[in-house]
MDTraj code that builds the backbone (N, CA, C; nanometers):
import mdtraj as md
import numpy as np

residues = "MET SER GLU PRO SER GLY ILE THR VAL SER ALA THR ALA VAL VAL ALA ALA PRO VAL ASP ARG ILE VAL ILE ASP LEU GLY ILE GLU THR LEU ARG PRO ASP ALA GLY GLU ALA PHE ARG ALA THR ALA THR ALA VAL GLU ARG VAL LEU SER ILE LEU ALA ASP ASN GLY VAL ASP SER ARG SER VAL ARG THR ARG ASP LEU SER PHE GLY PRO ARG THR ASN TRP GLN ALA ASP ARG GLU VAL LEU LEU GLY TYR ALA ALA SER GLN GLN LEU LEU ALA THR LEU THR ASP LEU ALA SER VAL GLU LYS VAL LEU SER GLU VAL ALA ALA HIS GLY GLY ALA GLY VAL ARG ILE ASN SER VAL GLU LEU THR ALA ALA GLU PRO GLU GLN ALA LEU THR ASP ALA ARG GLU ALA ALA VAL ALA GLN ALA LEU SER LYS ALA ARG HIS PHE ALA ALA LEU ALA SER ARG SER LEU GLY ALA LEU GLN TRP LEU THR GLU GLY ALA GLY ALA ALA GLY PRO ARG PRO THR ALA ALA ALA PHE ALA LEU ARG SER ALA LYS ASP ALA THR MET PRO VAL ALA ALA GLY ASP ARG ASP VAL ALA VAL THR VAL THR ALA ASN TRP ASP PHE ALA ASP".split()
xyz = np.array([
    [8.6535, 6.4321, 10.8742],
    [8.5515, 6.5210, 10.8274],
    [8.4856, 6.4711, 10.7266],
    [8.3317, 6.4560, 10.7341],
    [8.2684, 6.3829, 10.6039],
    [8.2379, 6.4892, 10.5083],
    [8.2315, 6.4343, 10.4028],
    [8.1911, 6.5370, 10.2844],
    [8.0452, 6.5880, 10.2912],
    [8.0461, 6.6965, 10.2336],
    [7.9041, 6.7836, 10.2580],
    [7.7923, 6.6847, 10.1480],
    [7.6783, 6.6758, 10.1853],
    [7.5954, 6.6131, 10.1228],
    [7.5212, 6.7246, 10.0280],
    [7.4507, 6.6850, 9.9423],
    [7.3739, 6.7715, 9.8260],
    [7.4615, 6.8531, 9.7503],
    [7.4200, 6.9668, 9.7110],
    [7.5238, 7.0598, 9.6281],
    [7.5673, 7.1469, 9.6626],
    [7.6963, 7.1741, 9.6425],
    [7.7994, 7.3029, 9.6972],
    [7.8327, 7.3774, 9.5801],
    [7.8291, 7.4892, 9.5812],
    [7.8489, 7.5760, 9.4590],
    [7.9021, 7.6807, 9.5019],
    [7.9898, 7.7441, 9.4112],
    [8.0506, 7.8997, 9.4496],
    [8.0002, 7.9448, 9.3271],
    [7.9945, 8.1234, 9.3580],
    [7.9770, 8.2022, 9.2648],
    [8.0367, 8.3575, 9.3029],
    [8.0730, 8.4136, 9.1967],
    [8.1239, 8.5457, 9.2222],
    [8.0702, 8.6664, 9.1305],
    [8.0086, 8.7779, 9.2127],
    [7.9625, 8.8838, 9.1306],
    [8.0570, 9.0178, 9.1599],
    [8.0599, 9.0732, 9.0510],
    [8.1487, 9.2141, 9.0323],
    [8.0404, 9.3479, 9.0419],
    [8.0247, 9.4135, 9.1058],
    [7.9713, 9.5696, 9.0490],
    [8.0572, 9.6773, 9.1020],
    [8.0548, 9.7819, 8.9921],
    [8.1361, 9.8897, 8.9732],
    [8.0989, 10.0141, 9.0716],
    [8.1659, 10.0513, 9.1507],
    [8.1342, 10.1819, 9.2363],
    [8.2397, 10.3004, 9.1775],
    [8.1681, 10.3665, 9.1802],
    [8.2307, 10.5119, 9.1211],
    [8.3369, 10.5749, 9.2041],
    [8.4448, 10.5785, 9.1323],
    [8.5705, 10.6277, 9.2086],
    [8.5409, 10.7915, 9.2502],
    [8.5524, 10.8146, 9.3841],
    [8.5322, 10.9573, 9.4106],
    [8.6392, 11.0156, 9.5035],
    [8.7345, 10.9241, 9.5213],
    [8.8631, 10.9991, 9.5604],
    [9.0123, 10.9191, 9.5494],
    [9.1049, 11.0077, 9.5520],
    [9.2194, 10.9408, 9.5075],
    [9.3233, 10.9452, 9.6069],
    [9.4006, 10.8379, 9.6652],
    [9.5066, 10.8604, 9.7377],
    [9.6541, 10.8736, 9.6674],
    [9.7190, 10.9695, 9.7037],
    [9.8597, 10.9680, 9.6447],
    [9.9788, 10.9790, 9.7275],
    [10.0302, 10.8463, 9.7061],
    [10.1542, 10.8230, 9.7930],
    [10.2770, 10.8984, 9.7481],
    [10.3228, 10.9849, 9.8325],
    [10.4395, 11.0502, 9.7956],
    [10.5618, 11.0162, 9.8922],
    [10.6938, 11.0283, 9.8334],
    [10.7965, 11.0001, 9.9151],
    [10.8958, 11.0916, 9.8703],
    [10.9650, 11.1244, 9.9926],
    [11.0701, 11.2563, 9.9775],
    [11.1734, 11.2111, 10.0362],
    [11.3069, 11.2115, 9.9883],
    [11.4134, 11.1416, 10.0323],
    [11.5311, 11.2435, 9.9748],
    [11.6320, 11.2675, 10.0801],
    [11.7419, 11.3596, 10.0429],
    [11.8694, 11.2712, 10.0797],
    [11.9880, 11.2591, 10.0181],
    [12.1238, 11.2287, 10.0664],
    [12.2203, 11.3110, 10.0756],
    [12.2625, 11.3489, 10.1767],
    [12.3924, 11.4527, 10.2021],
    [12.5030, 11.4115, 10.2612],
    [12.6177, 11.4683, 10.2484],
    [12.7093, 11.4275, 10.3168],
    [12.7127, 11.4601, 10.4725],
    [12.6244, 11.5724, 10.5035],
    [12.6075, 11.6027, 10.6387],
    [12.4760, 11.6007, 10.6909],
    [12.4604, 11.5217, 10.7955],
    [12.3439, 11.4744, 10.8677],
    [12.2411, 11.5980, 10.8812],
    [12.2616, 11.7113, 10.9300],
    [12.2066, 11.8264, 10.9329],
    [12.1319, 11.8709, 10.8049],
    [12.2358, 11.8740, 10.7297],
    [12.2017, 11.9402, 10.5803],
    [12.1111, 11.8337, 10.5132],
    [12.0894, 11.7012, 10.5364],
    [11.9951, 11.5990, 10.4724],
    [11.8714, 11.6214, 10.5668],
    [11.8575, 11.6717, 10.6605],
    [11.7440, 11.6575, 10.7661],
    [11.6709, 11.7959, 10.6961],
    [11.7573, 11.9065, 10.6847],
    [11.6863, 12.0405, 10.6354],
    [11.6382, 12.0315, 10.4811],
    [11.7163, 11.9692, 10.4211],
    [11.6691, 11.9501, 10.2757],
    [11.5503, 11.8858, 10.2457],
    [11.5251, 11.7828, 10.3285],
    [11.4033, 11.7028, 10.3244],
    [11.2927, 11.8116, 10.3671],
    [11.3306, 11.8561, 10.4793],
    [11.2303, 11.9296, 10.5720],
    [11.1803, 12.0366, 10.4552],
    [11.2466, 12.0938, 10.3789],
    [11.2274, 12.2149, 10.3212],
    [11.1537, 12.1221, 10.1750],
    [11.1895, 12.0113, 10.1207],
    [11.1104, 11.9373, 10.0468],
    [10.9813, 11.9235, 10.0783],
    [10.9645, 11.8727, 10.1932],
    [10.8212, 11.8469, 10.2417],
    [10.7285, 11.9610, 10.2519],
    [10.7762, 12.0657, 10.3036],
    [10.7107, 12.1971, 10.3247],
    [10.6736, 12.2465, 10.1854],
    [10.7517, 12.2156, 10.0788],
    [10.7149, 12.2592, 9.9339],
    [10.6238, 12.1706, 9.8900],
    [10.6236, 12.0463, 9.9001],
    [10.4927, 11.9576, 9.8702],
    [10.3728, 12.0071, 9.9180],
    [10.3638, 12.0041, 10.0471],
    [10.2701, 12.0410, 10.1351],
    [10.2124, 12.1715, 10.0623],
    [10.2842, 12.2546, 10.0499],
    [10.2290, 12.4068, 10.0124],
    [10.1766, 12.3618, 9.8370],
    [10.2362, 12.2903, 9.7844],
    [10.1528, 12.2629, 9.6353],
    [10.0265, 12.2102, 9.6897],
    [9.9998, 12.1035, 9.7723],
    [9.8518, 12.0397, 9.8145],
    [9.7965, 12.1490, 9.8579],
    [9.8259, 12.2351, 9.9510],
    [9.7633, 12.3461, 9.9961],
    [9.6966, 12.4082, 9.8839],
    [9.7811, 12.4771, 9.7992],
    [9.7538, 12.5683, 9.6957],
    [9.6391, 12.5219, 9.6067],
    [9.6248, 12.3760, 9.5884],
    [9.5294, 12.3063, 9.4999],
    [9.4195, 12.2623, 9.5766],
    [9.3940, 12.3365, 9.6843],
    [9.2552, 12.2726, 9.7885],
    [9.2523, 12.1827, 9.8611],
    [9.3613, 12.0972, 9.8542],
    [9.3768, 11.9725, 9.9499],
    [9.3756, 12.0070, 10.1001],
    [9.2889, 11.9714, 10.1677],
    [9.2555, 11.9995, 10.3081],
    [9.3634, 11.9406, 10.3919],
    [9.4441, 12.0157, 10.4642],
    [9.5225, 11.9703, 10.5754],
    [9.4855, 11.8408, 10.6311],
    [9.3813, 11.8142, 10.6710],
    [9.3285, 11.7058, 10.7338],
    [9.3272, 11.5783, 10.6505],
    [9.3432, 11.5990, 10.5123],
    [9.3496, 11.4697, 10.4400],
    [9.4993, 11.4819, 10.3897],
    [9.5926, 11.5180, 10.4337],
    [9.7174, 11.4738, 10.4414],
    [9.7716, 11.4248, 10.5673],
    [9.8552, 11.3221, 10.5572],
    [9.9182, 11.2715, 10.6982],
    [10.0503, 11.2235, 10.6561],
    [10.1504, 11.2285, 10.7652],
    [10.2863, 11.1482, 10.7268],
    [10.2789, 11.0051, 10.7761],
    [10.2921, 10.9126, 10.6761],
    [10.2684, 10.7665, 10.6920],
    [10.4357, 10.7176, 10.7269],
    [10.5176, 10.7720, 10.7390],
    [10.6575, 10.7413, 10.7509],
    [10.7610, 10.8400, 10.7600],
    [10.8854, 10.8303, 10.8669],
    [10.9608, 10.9416, 10.8502],
    [11.0933, 10.8553, 10.9012],
    [11.1947, 10.8715, 10.8604],
    [11.3605, 10.7948, 10.8739],
    [11.4330, 10.8945, 10.8618],
    [11.5423, 10.8784, 10.9496],
    [11.6689, 10.9584, 10.9557],
    [11.7798, 10.8867, 10.9850],
    [11.8967, 10.8562, 10.9193],
    [11.9990, 10.7889, 10.9750],
    [12.1018, 10.7872, 10.8569],
    [12.2387, 10.7217, 10.8871],
    [12.3447, 10.7182, 10.8002],
    [12.3049, 10.6080, 10.6595],
    [12.3615, 10.6504, 10.5594],
    [12.3553, 10.5451, 10.4566],
    [12.4796, 10.4839, 10.4375],
    [12.4970, 10.3633, 10.4515],
    [12.6430, 10.2762, 10.4129],
    [12.6194, 10.1706, 10.3297],
    [12.7230, 10.1348, 10.2769],
    [12.7540, 10.0262, 10.1718],
    [12.8760, 9.9729, 10.2006],
    [12.8701, 9.8261, 10.1532],
    [13.0020, 9.7471, 10.1736],
    [13.0764, 9.7607, 10.0539],
    [13.2118, 9.7974, 10.0776],
    [13.3193, 9.8049, 9.9353],
    [13.4349, 9.7568, 9.9963],
    [13.5083, 9.6724, 9.9340],
    [13.6343, 9.5955, 9.9485],
    [13.6417, 9.5631, 10.0902],
    [13.5160, 9.4839, 10.1399],
    [13.5154, 9.4259, 10.2654],
    [13.4983, 9.5025, 10.3869],
    [13.4621, 9.6339, 10.3910],
    [13.4480, 9.7275, 10.4623],
    [13.3060, 9.8215, 10.4524],
    [13.2956, 9.8569, 10.5403],
    [13.1620, 9.9326, 10.5429],
    [13.1693, 10.1012, 10.5342],
    [13.1279, 10.1257, 10.4309],
    [13.1575, 10.2783, 10.3755],
    [13.0494, 10.3818, 10.3724],
    [13.0806, 10.4968, 10.4664],
    [12.9763, 10.5649, 10.4699],
    [12.9285, 10.6606, 10.3490],
    [12.8272, 10.6586, 10.3064],
    [12.7910, 10.7121, 10.1720],
    [12.7098, 10.8787, 10.2041],
    [12.6717, 10.8710, 10.3288],
    [12.6284, 10.9929, 10.3635],
    [12.4963, 10.9795, 10.4613],
    [12.4167, 11.0770, 10.4761],
    [12.3143, 11.0612, 10.5778],
    [12.1763, 11.0919, 10.4712],
    [12.0697, 10.9868, 10.5019],
    [11.9435, 11.0014, 10.4549],
    [11.8244, 11.0187, 10.5272],
    [11.7648, 11.1396, 10.4715],
    [11.6248, 11.1666, 10.5645],
    [11.5258, 11.1545, 10.4639],
    [11.4276, 11.0959, 10.4962],
    [11.2956, 11.0521, 10.4140],
    [11.1887, 11.0669, 10.5087],
    [11.0591, 11.1140, 10.4303],
    [10.9011, 11.1177, 10.4905],
    [10.8397, 11.0909, 10.3546],
    [10.7531, 11.0067, 10.3936],
    [10.6306, 10.9543, 10.3133],
    [10.4978, 11.0089, 10.3567],
    [10.4162, 11.0693, 10.2595],
    [10.2873, 11.1338, 10.2630],
    [10.2036, 11.0846, 10.2194],
    [10.0599, 11.0633, 10.2817],
    [9.9530, 11.0042, 10.1940],
    [9.8572, 11.1582, 10.1875],
    [9.8106, 11.1617, 10.0552],
    [9.7402, 11.2818, 10.0318],
    [9.6155, 11.2372, 9.9682],
    [9.4899, 11.2651, 10.0168],
    [9.3856, 11.1809, 9.9974],
    [9.3067, 11.3138, 9.8972],
    [9.2648, 11.3040, 9.7777],
    [9.1868, 11.3961, 9.7235],
    [9.0617, 11.3795, 9.6485],
    [8.9838, 11.4551, 9.6934],
    [8.8086, 11.4439, 9.6452],
    [8.7742, 11.5426, 9.5445],
    [8.8689, 11.6131, 9.4849],
    [8.8572, 11.6837, 9.3626],
    [8.9144, 11.6064, 9.2594],
    [8.8527, 11.5307, 9.1933],
    [8.9288, 11.4372, 9.0957],
    [8.9767, 11.5219, 8.9827],
    [8.9180, 11.6292, 8.9370],
    [8.9392, 11.7256, 8.8331],
    [9.0980, 11.8042, 8.8658],
    [9.1148, 11.7922, 9.0066],
    [9.2498, 11.8734, 9.0086],
    [9.3646, 11.7510, 9.0189],
    [9.3545, 11.6356, 9.0155],
    [9.4765, 11.5325, 9.0426],
    [9.5815, 11.5585, 8.9237],
    [9.5487, 11.5680, 8.8110],
    [9.6526, 11.5835, 8.7177],
    [9.7207, 11.7267, 8.7187],
    [9.6787, 11.8176, 8.7711],
    [9.7421, 11.9738, 8.7964],
    [9.8099, 11.9211, 8.9205],
    [9.8022, 11.8571, 9.0497],
    [9.8778, 11.8309, 9.1494],
    [9.9885, 11.7612, 9.0986],
    [9.9564, 11.6301, 9.0303],
    [10.0942, 11.5582, 8.9798],
    [10.1754, 11.6368, 8.8904],
    [10.1377, 11.7148, 8.8238],
    [10.2143, 11.8079, 8.7362],
    [10.3087, 11.9090, 8.8405],
    [10.2244, 11.9621, 8.9401],
    [10.3026, 12.0695, 9.0026],
    [10.4224, 12.0059, 9.0849],
    [10.3802, 11.8839, 9.1616],
    [10.4599, 11.8143, 9.2216],
    [10.5713, 11.7683, 9.1514],
    [10.5752, 11.7432, 9.0340],
    [10.6713, 11.6909, 8.9291],
    [10.7591, 11.8109, 8.9232],
    [10.7207, 11.9287, 8.8956],
    [10.7769, 12.0359, 8.8368],
    [10.8660, 12.1117, 8.9527],
    [10.7810, 12.1230, 9.0590],
    [10.8313, 12.1975, 9.1643],
    [10.8824, 12.1211, 9.3120],
    [10.8350, 11.9879, 9.3163],
    [10.8677, 11.9411, 9.4219],
    [10.9982, 11.9171, 9.4474],
    [11.0755, 11.8846, 9.3717],
    [11.2256, 11.8530, 9.3946],
    [11.2728, 11.7266, 9.3223],
    [11.4210, 11.7239, 9.3367],
    [11.4504, 11.5909, 9.2583],
    [11.4570, 11.4633, 9.3632],
    [11.4261, 11.5032, 9.4914],
    [11.3928, 11.3928, 9.5919],
    [11.2546, 11.3508, 9.6199],
    [11.1681, 11.4296, 9.5128],
    [11.0525, 11.3549, 9.5652],
    [11.0105, 11.2562, 9.4371],
    [10.9365, 11.1350, 9.4935],
    [10.8796, 11.0537, 9.4061],
    [10.7183, 11.0191, 9.4492],
    [10.6604, 10.9843, 9.3545],
    [10.5157, 10.9280, 9.3299],
    [10.5424, 10.7777, 9.3457],
    [10.5037, 10.7199, 9.4656],
    [10.5102, 10.5846, 9.4878],
    [10.3730, 10.5075, 9.4312],
    [10.2468, 10.5729, 9.4495],
    [10.1887, 10.5202, 9.3738],
    [10.0382, 10.6065, 9.3996],
    [9.9197, 10.5912, 9.3017],
    [9.8202, 10.6604, 9.2897],
    [9.7092, 10.5365, 9.3117],
    [9.6335, 10.5755, 9.4105],
    [9.5271, 10.4634, 9.4245],
    [9.3875, 10.5285, 9.4136],
    [9.3044, 10.4719, 9.3177],
    [9.1510, 10.5116, 9.2932],
    [9.0627, 10.4294, 9.3809],
    [8.9871, 10.5103, 9.4523],
    [8.8918, 10.4483, 9.5764],
    [8.7690, 10.4787, 9.5612],
    [8.6697, 10.4261, 9.6318],
    [8.5244, 10.4869, 9.6368],
    [8.5156, 10.4841, 9.7822],
    [8.4618, 10.5923, 9.8124],
    [8.4361, 10.6356, 9.9548],
    [8.3484, 10.5605, 10.0404],
    [8.2428, 10.5215, 9.9757],
    [8.1281, 10.4233, 10.0343],
    [8.1033, 10.3285, 9.9362],
    [8.1851, 10.2192, 9.9318],
    [8.1410, 10.1017, 9.8608],
    [8.0249, 10.0047, 9.9153],
    [7.9769, 10.0632, 10.0162],
    [7.8691, 9.9497, 10.0741],
    [7.7731, 9.9495, 10.0055],
    [7.7082, 10.0200, 9.9119],
    [7.6071, 9.9715, 9.8193],
    [7.6241, 9.8827, 9.7255],
    [7.7502, 9.9242, 9.6461],
    [7.8207, 9.8272, 9.5643],
    [7.8177, 9.6784, 9.6260],
    [7.8979, 9.6846, 9.7547],
    [7.8990, 9.5441, 9.8005],
    [7.7653, 9.4705, 9.8490],
    [7.6618, 9.5528, 9.8872],
    [7.5380, 9.4744, 9.9113],
    [7.4874, 9.4476, 9.7812],
    [7.5059, 9.5256, 9.6643],
    [7.4297, 9.4655, 9.5173],
    [7.5299, 9.3680, 9.5063],
    [7.6632, 9.3562, 9.5098],
    [7.7349, 9.2276, 9.4848],
    [7.7136, 9.1296, 9.5616],
    [7.6774, 9.1359, 9.6618],
    [7.6668, 9.0021, 9.7646],
    [7.5146, 8.9548, 9.7144],
    [7.4190, 9.0345, 9.6877],
    [7.3014, 8.9746, 9.6474],
    [7.2937, 8.9258, 9.5222],
    [7.3899, 8.9734, 9.3958],
    [7.4047, 8.9002, 9.3100],
    [7.4788, 8.7653, 9.3027],
    [7.5806, 8.7877, 9.3808],
    [7.6413, 8.6319, 9.4087],
    [7.5536, 8.5375, 9.4706],
    [7.4617, 8.5772, 9.5539],
    [7.3841, 8.4544, 9.6034],
    [7.2950, 8.4145, 9.5072],
    [7.2389, 8.4843, 9.4101],
    [7.1288, 8.4754, 9.3248],
    [7.2070, 8.3847, 9.2172],
    [7.3262, 8.4057, 9.1837],
    [7.3856, 8.3259, 9.0948],
    [7.4044, 8.1936, 9.1507],
    [7.4773, 8.1780, 9.2659],
    [7.4750, 8.0553, 9.3453],
    [7.3474, 7.9722, 9.3599],
    [7.2461, 8.0226, 9.3785],
    [7.1117, 7.9576, 9.3924],
    [7.0603, 7.9313, 9.2279],
    [7.0957, 8.0181, 9.1100],
    [7.0809, 7.9727, 9.0088],
    [7.1661, 7.8281, 8.9351],
    [7.2853, 7.8417, 9.0000],
    [7.3682, 7.7288, 8.9499],
    [7.3404, 7.6027, 9.0410],
    [7.2784, 7.6357, 9.1726],
    [7.2599, 7.5193, 9.2483],
    [7.1346, 7.4288, 9.1572],
    [7.0403, 7.5215, 9.1548],
    [6.9100, 7.4564, 9.0713],
    [6.9509, 7.4094, 8.9398],
    [7.0327, 7.4477, 8.8628],
    [7.0520, 7.3864, 8.7215],
    [7.1344, 7.2605, 8.7594],
    [7.2249, 7.2408, 8.8652],
    [7.3004, 7.0996, 8.8857],
    [7.1764, 7.0080, 8.9493],
    [7.0919, 7.0498, 9.0004],
    [6.9905, 6.9756, 9.0619],
    [6.9196, 6.9169, 8.9468],
    [6.8676, 6.9955, 8.8562],
    [6.7931, 6.9611, 8.7555],
    [6.8798, 6.8607, 8.6555],
    [7.0006, 6.8754, 8.6564],
    [7.0898, 6.7920, 8.5631],
    [7.0999, 6.6612, 8.6116],
    [7.0778, 6.6410, 8.7476],
    [7.0901, 6.5001, 8.8325],
    [6.9345, 6.4679, 8.8655],
    [6.8392, 6.5344, 8.7900],
    [6.6966, 6.4946, 8.8166],
    [6.6466, 6.4945, 8.9419],
    [6.7222, 6.5799, 9.0081],
    [6.6781, 6.5796, 9.1822],
    [6.6005, 6.7185, 9.1818],
    [6.5369, 6.7358, 9.2886],
    [6.4872, 6.8712, 9.3390],
    [6.5734, 6.9438, 9.4570],
    [6.5857, 7.0644, 9.4423],
    [6.6533, 7.1389, 9.5412],
    [6.6107, 7.1664, 9.6557],
    [6.6735, 7.1224, 9.7616],
    [6.6177, 7.1462, 9.9047],
    [6.6494, 7.2682, 9.9688],
    [6.6594, 7.2491, 10.0904],
    [6.6892, 7.3808, 10.1732],
    [6.8404, 7.4106, 10.2072],
    [6.8818, 7.5525, 10.1813],
    [6.9915, 7.6124, 10.2280],
    [7.0655, 7.5424, 10.3578],
    [7.1787, 7.4712, 10.3334],
    [7.2439, 7.4291, 10.4535],
    [7.3314, 7.5358, 10.5064],
    [7.4295, 7.5940, 10.4191],
    [7.5222, 7.6705, 10.5060],
    [7.5606, 7.7634, 10.3748],
    [7.5961, 7.8882, 10.4377],
    [7.6478, 8.0120, 10.3134],
    [7.7627, 8.0691, 10.3990],
    [7.8684, 8.0904, 10.2985],
    [7.9847, 8.1377, 10.3336],
    [8.0151, 8.2469, 10.2253],
    [8.0812, 8.3806, 10.2891],
    [8.1538, 8.4663, 10.1804],
    [8.2924, 8.4796, 10.2079],
    [8.3404, 8.4815, 10.0830],
    [8.5053, 8.4940, 10.0885],
    [8.5353, 8.6171, 10.0197],
    [8.6476, 8.6274, 10.0069],
    [8.7442, 8.7586, 9.9464],
    [8.7245, 8.7486, 9.7906],
    [8.6848, 8.8479, 9.7531],
    [8.6942, 8.8419, 9.6046],
    [8.7834, 8.9758, 9.5292],
    [8.8027, 8.9586, 9.4209],
    [8.8835, 9.0379, 9.3631],
    [8.8442, 9.1847, 9.3385],
    [8.9159, 9.2859, 9.3727],
    [8.9031, 9.4258, 9.3636],
    [8.9746, 9.4941, 9.2602],
    [8.9149, 9.6124, 9.2160],
    [9.0122, 9.6786, 9.1273],
    [8.9685, 9.8288, 9.1163],
    [9.0271, 9.9360, 9.0670],
    [9.1474, 9.8996, 8.9839],
    [9.2788, 9.8827, 9.1167],
    [9.3815, 9.8120, 9.0454],
    [9.5137, 9.8266, 9.1263],
    [9.5680, 9.9612, 9.1118],
    [9.6511, 10.0170, 9.2302],
    [9.7053, 10.1211, 9.2199],
    [9.7758, 10.1604, 9.1092],
    [9.7928, 10.2574, 9.0408],
    [9.8399, 10.2772, 8.9321],
    [9.9981, 10.2853, 8.9436],
    [10.0699, 10.2215, 8.8810],
    [10.2338, 10.2062, 8.8912],
    [10.2888, 10.3391, 8.8601],
    [10.3287, 10.4205, 8.9876],
    [10.3827, 10.5405, 8.9551],
    [10.5174, 10.5691, 9.0197],
    [10.5844, 10.4686, 9.0255],
    [10.7128, 10.4585, 9.1237],
    [10.8360, 10.5282, 9.0267],
    [10.8334, 10.6544, 9.0183],
    [10.9248, 10.6987, 8.9245],
    [10.9887, 10.8312, 8.9679],
    [11.1015, 10.8693, 8.9489],
    [11.1517, 10.9938, 9.0082],
    [11.0877, 11.1080, 8.9079],
    [11.0977, 11.2251, 8.9541],
    [11.0111, 11.3483, 8.9170],
    [11.1395, 11.4519, 8.8424],
    [11.2755, 11.4030, 8.8446],
    [11.3880, 11.5092, 8.8085],
    [11.3462, 11.5620, 8.6785],
    [11.2960, 11.4715, 8.5802],
    [11.3060, 11.5281, 8.4092],
    [11.1799, 11.5300, 8.4043],
    [11.0685, 11.5627, 8.5042],
    [10.9330, 11.5717, 8.4573],
    [10.8811, 11.7399, 8.4488],
    [10.9834, 11.8183, 8.4556],
    [10.9394, 11.9634, 8.4548],
    [10.8248, 12.0231, 8.3907],
    [10.8099, 11.9614, 8.2316],
    [10.6897, 12.0215, 8.1537],
    [10.5979, 11.9140, 8.1225],
    [10.5993, 11.7816, 8.2069],
    [10.5257, 11.6824, 8.1749],
    [10.3787, 11.6982, 8.2635],
    [10.2955, 11.6626, 8.1779],
    [10.1553, 11.6334, 8.2470],
    [10.1174, 11.4679, 8.2849],
    [10.0295, 11.4589, 8.3600],
    [10.0403, 11.3095, 8.3864],
    [9.8725, 11.2639, 8.3896],
    [9.8061, 11.2313, 8.2980],
    [9.6400, 11.2164, 8.2638],
    [9.6424, 11.0999, 8.3710],
    [9.5275, 11.1146, 8.4253],
    [9.4675, 11.0009, 8.5207],
    [9.3372, 10.9753, 8.5095],
    [9.2943, 10.8644, 8.4394],
    [9.1703, 10.8336, 8.4535],
    [9.1037, 10.7332, 8.5572],
    [8.9951, 10.8201, 8.5882],
    [8.9363, 10.7381, 8.7259],
    [8.8354, 10.6367, 8.7330],
    [8.7343, 10.6486, 8.6517],
    [8.6748, 10.5377, 8.6054],
    [8.6212, 10.4935, 8.7249],
    [8.5762, 10.3640, 8.7246],
    [8.4931, 10.2905, 8.8514],
    [8.5991, 10.1781, 8.9052],
    [8.5697, 10.1559, 9.0413],
    [8.6495, 10.0653, 9.1062],
    [8.5456, 9.9195, 9.1033],
    [8.6184, 9.8051, 9.0670],
    [8.5253, 9.6922, 9.0916],
    [8.5148, 9.6255, 9.2227],
    [8.3733, 9.6302, 9.2973],
    [8.3651, 9.5619, 9.4241],
    [8.3144, 9.4143, 9.4094],
    [8.3806, 9.3240, 9.4522],
    [8.3418, 9.1898, 9.4152],
    [8.3393, 9.0995, 9.5291],
    [8.2392, 9.0147, 9.5342],
    [8.2140, 8.9208, 9.6224],
    [8.1745, 8.7847, 9.5981],
    [8.2692, 8.6879, 9.6816],
    [8.2392, 8.5509, 9.6300],
    [8.1763, 8.4828, 9.7598],
    [8.0803, 8.3995, 9.7114],
    [8.0070, 8.3103, 9.8229],
    [8.0133, 8.1647, 9.7699],
    [8.0074, 8.0796, 9.8932],
    [8.0005, 7.9480, 9.8644],
    [7.8721, 7.8653, 9.9361],
    [7.8043, 7.8081, 9.8850],
    [7.7033, 7.7542, 9.9539],
    [7.6631, 7.6210, 9.9336],
    [7.5814, 7.5629, 10.0290],
    [7.5655, 7.4063, 10.0356],
    [7.3892, 7.3971, 10.0424],
    [7.3377, 7.3376, 9.9486],
    [7.1868, 7.2999, 9.9555],
    [7.1720, 7.1354, 9.9613],
    [7.0780, 7.1060, 10.0420],
    [7.0342, 6.9611, 10.0421],
    [6.9371, 6.9042, 9.9183],
    [6.9476, 6.7834, 9.8820],
    [6.8229, 6.7740, 9.8201],
    [6.6836, 6.7368, 9.8595],
    [6.5919, 6.7721, 9.7936],
    [6.4541, 6.7935, 9.8674],
    [6.4111, 6.6384, 9.8431],
    [6.4643, 6.5390, 9.7412],
    [6.4067, 6.4012, 9.7513],
    [6.5658, 6.3139, 9.7723],
])
top = md.Topology()
chain = top.add_chain()
for i, resn in enumerate(residues, 1):
    res = top.add_residue(resn, chain, resSeq=i)
    for name in ("N", "CA", "C"):
        top.add_atom(name, md.element.get_by_symbol(name[0]), res)
traj = md.Trajectory(xyz[None], top)
């Protein structure tokens, strides 16, 4: 394949999109010697968490089960498989649009959810990042054009027509808040959550011919 002629440049633009929803990933797991007891204990804990979410105004349509598992838990000891008990678990995803309620929800889940409840992650998202994406795309193309003109001037050449333009994946943020911790000792704890903005990034690569 022949190398592209002219000038090829890349540019990245980042635009902030206000966070307007938070997705909480909750895990509930119980290990018991008896299979039925493990299943019932996890079901009770899930009902308790769902009740906490409902009491804080979280619409039931904004809560869904992502995963559910049940079965024996074993371990190898002295070259043989030993039954540790039976584990029942469920993973819930809850989407909160009332950002002011997030701290209260986390605190109540920590205080009343039970020892088997875990917060796996708290992800801050923008519901409609399209405008920020459009702005980032326009800014990235403008940066690429400015860079190409600069390179052409440095080479004492005139910039010609655009030959091709591609868009690649850019960085996005913030990352999900690291929150994989057990809630057993969090009875009186509060967990501040700073929403802030979410960065929407676009990277473009473009090629221009020389005009002369």
